[in-house]
MMTF fields as JSON, N, C-alpha, C and O atoms, coordinates in Angstrom:
{
  "mmtfVersion": "1.0.0",
  "mmtfProducer": "UNKNOWN",
  "numBonds": 355,
  "numAtoms": 356,
  "numGroups": 89,
  "numChains": 1,
  "numModels": 1,
  "chainsPerModel": [1],
  "groupsPerChain": [89],
  "chainIdList": ["A"],
  "bondAtomList": [4, 2, 8, 6, 12, 10, 16, 14, 20, 18, 24, 22, 28, 26, 32, 30, 36, 34, 40, 38, 44, 42, 48, 46, 52, 50, 56, 54, 60, 58, 64, 62, 68, 66, 72, 70, 76, 74, 80, 78, 84, 82, 88, 86, 92, 90, 96, 94, 100, 98, 104, 102, 108, 106, 112, 110, 116, 114, 120, 118, 124, 122, 128, 126, 132, 130, 136, 134, 140, 138, 144, 142, 148, 146, 152, 150, 156, 154, 160, 158, 164, 162, 168, 166, 172, 170, 176, 174, 180, 178, 184, 182, 188, 186, 192, 190, 196, 194, 200, 198, 204, 202, 208, 206, 212, 210, 216, 214, 220, 218, 224, 222, 228, 226, 232, 230, 236, 234, 240, 238, 244, 242, 248, 246, 252, 250, 256, 254, 260, 258, 264, 262, 268, 266, 272, 270, 276, 274, 280, 278, 284, 282, 288, 286, 292, 290, 296, 294, 300, 298, 304, 302, 308, 306, 312, 310, 316, 314, 320, 318, 324, 322, 328, 326, 332, 330, 336, 334, 340, 338, 344, 342, 348, 346, 352, 350],
  "bondOrderList": [1, 1, 1, 1, 1, 1, 1, 1, 1, 1, 1, 1, 1, 1, 1, 1, 1, 1, 1, 1, 1, 1, 1, 1, 1, 1, 1, 1, 1, 1, 1, 1, 1, 1, 1, 1, 1, 1, 1, 1, 1, 1, 1, 1, 1, 1, 1, 1, 1, 1, 1, 1, 1, 1, 1, 1, 1, 1, 1, 1, 1, 1, 1, 1, 1, 1, 1, 1, 1, 1, 1, 1, 1, 1, 1, 1, 1, 1, 1, 1, 1, 1, 1, 1, 1, 1, 1, 1],
  "groupList": [{"groupName": "UNK", "atomNameList": ["N", "CA", "C", "O"], "elementList": ["N", "C", "C", "O"], "formalChargeList": [0, 0, 0, 0], "bondAtomList": [1, 0, 2, 1, 3, 2], "bondOrderList": [1, 1, 2], "singleLetterCode": "X", "chemCompType": "L-PEPTIDE LINKING"}],
  "groupTypeList": [0, 0, 0, 0, 0, 0, 0, 0, 0, 0, 0, 0, 0, 0, 0, 0, 0, 0, 0, 0, 0, 0, 0, 0, 0, 0, 0, 0, 0, 0, 0, 0, 0, 0, 0, 0, 0, 0, 0, 0, 0, 0, 0, 0, 0, 0, 0, 0, 0, 0, 0, 0, 0, 0, 0, 0, 0, 0, 0, 0, 0, 0, 0, 0, 0, 0, 0, 0, 0, 0, 0, 0, 0, 0, 0, 0, 0, 0, 0, 0, 0, 0, 0, 0, 0, 0, 0, 0, 0],
  "groupIdList": [1, 2, 3, 4, 5, 6, 7, 8, 9, 10, 11, 12, 13, 14, 15, 16, 17, 18, 19, 20, 21, 22, 23, 24, 25, 26, 27, 28, 29, 30, 31, 32, 33, 34, 35, 36, 37, 38, 39, 40, 41, 42, 43, 44, 45, 46, 47, 48, 49, 50, 51, 52, 53, 54, 55, 56, 57, 58, 59, 60, 61, 62, 63, 64, 65, 66, 67, 68, 69, 70, 71, 72, 73, 74, 75, 76, 77, 78, 79, 80, 81, 82, 83, 84, 85, 86, 87, 88, 89],
  "secStructList": [7, 7, 7, 2, 2, 2, 2, 2, 2, 2, 2, 2, 2, 2, 6, 6, 7, 1, 1, 7, 6, 6, 1, 7, 2, 2, 2, 2, 6, 6, 6, 1, 7, 7, 2, 2, 2, 2, 2, 6, 6, 4, 4, 4, 1, 7, 2, 2, 2, 2, 2, 2, 2, 2, 2, 0, 0, 0, 0, 0, 0, 7, 7, 7, 2, 2, 2, 2, 2, 2, 2, 2, 6, 1, 7, 2, 2, 2, 2, 2, 2, 2, 2, 2, 6, 6, 6, 7, 7],
  "xCoordList": [80.217, 79.133, 78.178, 77.467, 78.155, 77.469, 77.346, 77.928, 76.653, 76.381, 75.441, 74.479, 75.793, 74.784, 73.311, 72.597, 72.84, 71.4, 71.096, 70.022, 71.909, 71.582, 71.593, 70.78, 72.473, 72.79, 71.481, 70.886, 70.961, 69.583, 68.471, 67.517, 68.526, 67.169, 67.282, 66.24, 68.534, 68.634, 68.332, 67.989, 68.4, 68.278, 67.232, 67.39, 65.97, 64.8, 65.013, 64.559, 65.898, 66.023, 67.024, 67.054, 67.833, 69.009, 68.646, 69.414, 67.314, 67.149, 67.061, 66.353, 67.763, 67.795, 68.901, 69.106, 69.59, 70.675, 72.15, 73.124, 72.058, 73.665, 74.256, 75.455, 73.622, 73.925, 74.75, 75.631, 74.139, 74.492, 76.117, 76.706, 76.8, 78.492, 79.192, 80.345, 78.129, 78.391, 78.492, 78.892, 78.032, 77.938, 79.024, 78.798, 80.084, 81.04, 80.71, 79.626, 81.5, 81.061, 80.72, 79.722, 81.509, 81.307, 79.598, 78.854, 79.382, 77.933, 76.855, 75.737, 77.149, 76.105, 75.893, 74.75, 76.947, 76.611, 76.473, 76.724, 76.125, 75.991, 74.867, 74.768, 74.095, 73.017, 73.167, 72.218, 74.239, 74.673, 74.967, 75.499, 74.67, 75.12, 76.645, 77.432, 76.952, 78.623, 79.028, 78.162, 80.323, 80.694, 80.367, 80.087, 80.44, 80.082, 78.582, 78.219, 77.576, 76.249, 75.923, 75.074, 76.702, 76.555, 76.722, 75.981, 77.982, 78.695, 78.257, 78.141, 78.048, 77.476, 78.338, 79.558, 77.511, 78.435, 78.655, 78.29, 79.166, 79.174, 80.262, 80.172, 81.275, 82.228, 81.673, 82.322, 80.577, 80.044, 79.082, 78.606, 78.668, 77.721, 78.489, 79.703, 77.526, 78.03, 79.01, 79.02, 79.774, 80.768, 79.868, 80.082, 78.903, 77.829, 77.288, 77.306, 76.85, 76.344, 77.527, 77.299, 78.771, 79.642, 80.155, 80.703, 79.87, 80.266, 79.104, 79.344, 77.86, 76.722, 76.76, 76.317, 77.356, 77.406, 78.635, 78.654, 79.515, 80.94, 80.247, 80.568, 79.544, 79.132, 78.15, 78.063, 77.418, 76.457, 77.259, 76.883, 78.29, 79.108, 79.598, 79.364, 80.213, 80.827, 79.943, 80.263, 78.707, 78.211, 76.815, 76.438, 76.297, 75.3, 75.551, 75.008, 76.454, 76.792, 77.901, 78.2, 78.699, 79.639, 81.041, 81.894, 81.256, 82.653, 83.487, 83.12, 84.935, 86.005, 86.477, 86.455, 86.989, 87.977, 88.555, 88.525, 89.255, 90.23, 89.562, 90.058, 88.328, 87.658, 87.084, 87.162, 86.471, 85.799, 86.98, 86.842, 87.963, 89.226, 89.77, 90.189, 89.883, 90.251, 89.272, 89.664, 88.089, 87.039, 86.932, 86.658, 87.229, 87.251, 88.589, 88.661, 89.707, 90.849, 91.439, 92.154, 90.967, 91.659, 92.312, 92.188, 92.899, 93.446, 92.386, 91.391, 92.458, 91.745, 91.427, 90.259, 92.506, 92.282, 91.312, 90.395, 91.383, 90.391, 88.788, 87.869, 88.699, 87.473, 87.372, 86.243, 87.783, 87.827, 87.213, 86.232, 87.88, 87.663, 86.025, 85.303, 85.659, 84.451, 83.595, 82.829, 83.681, 82.73, 82.81, 81.676, 83.596, 83.779, 83.108, 82.649, 83.066, 82.748, 81.381, 81.274, 80.438, 79.41, 79.241, 78.311, 80.253, 80.284, 81.23, 81.343, 81.881, 82.524, 81.932, 82.517, 80.519, 79.838, 79.518, 78.993],
  "yCoordList": [-64.134, -63.643, -62.724, -61.893, -62.862, -62.181, -62.876, -63.918, -62.26, -62.94, -64.114, -64.284, -64.897, -66.326, -65.804, -66.513, -64.73, -64.523, -64.116, -64.463, -63.449, -63.071, -64.299, -64.412, -65.163, -66.502, -67.166, -67.632, -67.193, -67.993, -67.354, -68.026, -65.949, -65.571, -65.956, -66.116, -66.114, -66.453, -67.616, -67.694, -68.801, -70.167, -70.6, -71.479, -69.895, -70.299, -70.114, -70.867, -68.807, -68.418, -69.314, -69.459, -69.906, -70.77, -72.257, -72.893, -72.828, -74.122, -74.387, -73.689, -75.393, -75.846, -75.217, -75.589, -74.398, -73.634, -73.957, -73.286, -75.233, -75.973, -76.231, -76.511, -76.184, -76.759, -75.538, -75.726, -74.334, -73.254, -73.041, -72.661, -73.338, -73.208, -71.769, -71.531, -70.721, -69.345, -68.578, -67.419, -69.452, -68.63, -69.417, -70.612, -68.883, -69.234, -70.412, -70.395, -71.42, -72.67, -72.274, -72.787, -71.255, -71.052, -70.377, -70.492, -69.755, -69.173, -70.1, -70.061, -70.962, -72.047, -72.995, -73.437, -73.464, -74.389, -73.806, -74.53, -72.674, -72.057, -72.722, -72.556, -73.399, -74.033, -75.321, -75.925, -75.936, -77.219, -77.579, -76.718, -78.88, -78.919, -79.096, -79.721, -78.493, -78.403, -79.876, -80.733, -80.21, -81.572, -82.258, -83.452, -81.314, -82.055, -82.156, -82.992, -81.345, -81.476, -82.832, -83.67, -82.872, -84.322, -85.568, -86.521, -85.537, -86.786, -87.269, -88.424, -85.917, -86.136, -87.325, -87.414, -88.239, -89.301, -90.405, -91.498, -90.385, -91.429, -92.328, -93.535, -91.84, -92.716, -93.933, -94.971, -93.751, -94.707, -95.414, -96.391, -95.048, -95.873, -96.951, -97.158, -97.576, -98.595, -98.037, -96.87, -99.034, -98.723, -98.36, -97.389, -99.143, -98.828, -97.198, -96.436, -96.929, -95.668, -94.539, -93.603, -94.728, -93.892, -93.628, -92.619, -94.617, -94.749, -93.89, -93.091, -94.194, -93.53, -92.047, -91.326, -91.422, -90.25, -89.603, -88.383, -90.262, -89.852, -89.793, -88.733, -90.408, -90.26, -89.077, -88.33, -88.92, -87.709, -86.399, -85.359, -86.41, -85.236, -84.891, -83.807, -85.741, -85.397, -85.206, -84.392, -86.019, -85.991, -84.818, -84.042, -85.014, -84.101, -82.531, -81.475, -82.741, -81.418, -80.831, -79.699, -81.475, -80.634, -80.53, -79.753, -81.079, -81.231, -81.96, -82.857, -81.452, -81.969, -83.075, -83.077, -84.212, -84.996, -84.862, -85.615, -83.488, -83.2, -82.68, -82.861, -81.992, -81.56, -82.623, -82.561, -83.652, -84.796, -85.629, -85.99, -85.84, -86.548, -85.826, -86.47, -84.395, -83.785, -83.857, -83.98, -83.787, -83.849, -85.288, -85.404, -86.384, -87.722, -88.078, -89.083, -87.327, -87.567, -88.971, -89.842, -88.888, -90.247, -89.743, -88.529, -90.322, -89.821, -89.676, -90.388, -88.821, -88.438, -89.466, -89.654, -90.289, -91.463, -92.354, -92.803, -92.657, -93.395, -92.865, -93.616, -91.774, -91.045, -91.213, -91.702, -91.162, -91.437, -92.844, -93.079, -93.678, -95.092, -95.376, -96.105, -94.769, -94.868, -94.278, -95.032, -93.156, -92.311, -93.185, -93.272, -93.705, -94.428, -95.991, -96.541, -96.536, -97.884, -98.368, -99.581, -97.694, -97.963, -97.544, -97.714, -97.061, -96.435, -97.523, -97.367, -98.489, -99.508, -100.427, -100.965, -100.627, -101.773, -101.537, -102.43],
  "zCoordList": [-30.39, -31.148, -30.252, -30.817, -28.883, -28.201, -26.674, -26.375, -25.943, -24.562, -24.46, -25.208, -23.488, -23.417, -23.675, -24.383, -23.207, -23.141, -24.561, -25.051, -25.218, -26.755, -27.664, -28.58, -27.414, -28.084, -27.992, -28.964, -26.484, -26.305, -26.951, -27.344, -27.11, -28.005, -29.529, -30.163, -30.157, -31.319, -31.799, -32.979, -30.956, -31.128, -31.977, -32.824, -31.736, -32.287, -33.932, -34.794, -34.164, -35.709, -36.359, -37.581, -35.553, -36.137, -36.596, -37.318, -36.091, -36.207, -37.616, -38.341, -38.067, -39.522, -40.218, -41.373, -39.752, -40.45, -40.361, -40.702, -39.78, -39.539, -40.847, -40.858, -41.952, -43.188, -44.205, -45.044, -43.8, -44.547, -44.54, -43.528, -45.823, -45.674, -45.735, -45.378, -46.336, -46.266, -45.02, -44.919, -43.963, -42.706, -41.751, -41.559, -41.194, -40.278, -39.419, -38.836, -39.271, -38.591, -37.334, -36.826, -36.576, -35.034, -34.847, -33.873, -35.996, -35.927, -36.432, -35.917, -37.451, -37.659, -36.61, -36.494, -35.679, -34.993, -33.441, -32.477, -33.323, -31.827, -31.073, -29.857, -31.687, -30.663, -30.435, -29.935, -30.712, -30.453, -29.09, -28.39, -28.52, -27.217, -26.87, -27.581, -25.732, -25.33, -25.327, -25.504, -25.131, -25.255, -23.859, -23.749, -22.762, -21.516, -21.275, -20.447, -21.946, -22.069, -22.977, -22.672, -24.056, -24.87, -24.519, -24.759, -23.788, -23.453, -21.819, -21.408, -21.014, -19.594, -19.036, -19.167, -18.385, -17.794, -18.711, -18.277, -19.877, -20.897, -20.418, -20.643, -19.779, -19.0, -18.089, -17.962, -17.543, -16.946, -17.541, -16.962, -18.729, -19.56, -20.41, -20.416, -21.111, -21.98, -23.185, -23.577, -23.656, -24.798, -25.948, -26.675, -26.073, -27.377, -27.374, -28.342, -26.123, -25.978, -26.319, -27.085, -25.689, -25.859, -27.436, -27.879, -27.994, -29.558, -30.35, -31.256, -29.856, -30.391, -30.192, -31.086, -28.861, -28.886, -29.505, -29.67, -29.805, -30.45, -31.815, -32.352, -32.475, -33.97, -33.969, -34.943, -32.867, -32.979, -32.712, -33.254, -31.942, -31.981, -33.328, -33.862, -33.808, -35.22, -36.433, -37.299, -36.532, -37.618, -37.527, -38.405, -36.255, -36.297, -35.562, -35.887, -34.585, -33.825, -34.417, -34.037, -35.434, -36.158, -35.242, -35.671, -34.32, -33.599, -34.419, -35.176, -34.215, -34.968, -34.312, -33.081, -35.045, -34.363, -33.154, -32.18, -33.371, -32.424, -31.014, -29.902, -31.298, -30.274, -29.334, -28.107, -30.064, -29.388, -28.59, -27.421, -29.249, -28.492, -27.478, -26.516, -27.458, -26.365, -25.227, -24.067, -25.529, -24.393, -23.559, -22.364, -24.536, -24.159, -23.592, -22.885, -23.838, -23.427, -24.157, -23.66, -25.3, -26.387, -27.665, -27.828, -28.495, -29.601, -30.615, -30.483, -31.654, -32.621, -33.468, -33.806, -33.925, -34.771, -34.1, -34.79, -32.909, -32.364, -32.615, -32.939, -32.448, -32.829, -33.997, -34.048, -35.169, -36.564, -36.78, -37.486, -36.122, -36.229, -35.848, -36.528, -34.822, -34.272, -35.442, -36.041, -35.739, -36.513, -37.962, -38.433, -38.612, -39.609, -39.386, -40.387, -38.376, -38.321, -38.728, -38.908, -38.881, -39.79, -41.374, -42.162, -41.479, -43.022, -43.628, -44.843, -43.176, -43.841, -44.726, -45.666, -44.338, -45.225, -46.78, -47.445]
}
C-alpha cells in the first residue's frame, strides 16, 4: 500500500474503518498491531493473558486463525478453541 511512513500518516484517517467490507482486508486493517507487537512476551506471561491476547488478535485485530497459530507455533484448531471458549455459554 505504500511505505511505512505513508501508512503512519494515514492511520488517523483509518480509525474506525475496520468494519468496511468493500475495502480489502489488508487495507482495512493496516493500523492493527503486528503479531510480535500484540503478543510481545506472552510466552512468559500467564496462560489466561495469552488466551486474552489470542482472542484480541482474532476478534479485534482481524488476524486469521492460521496467522495467529503460525506466530505462536501452535495448531490453528487450538487457536479456534481459545477464541470460541467464551462463546459456548
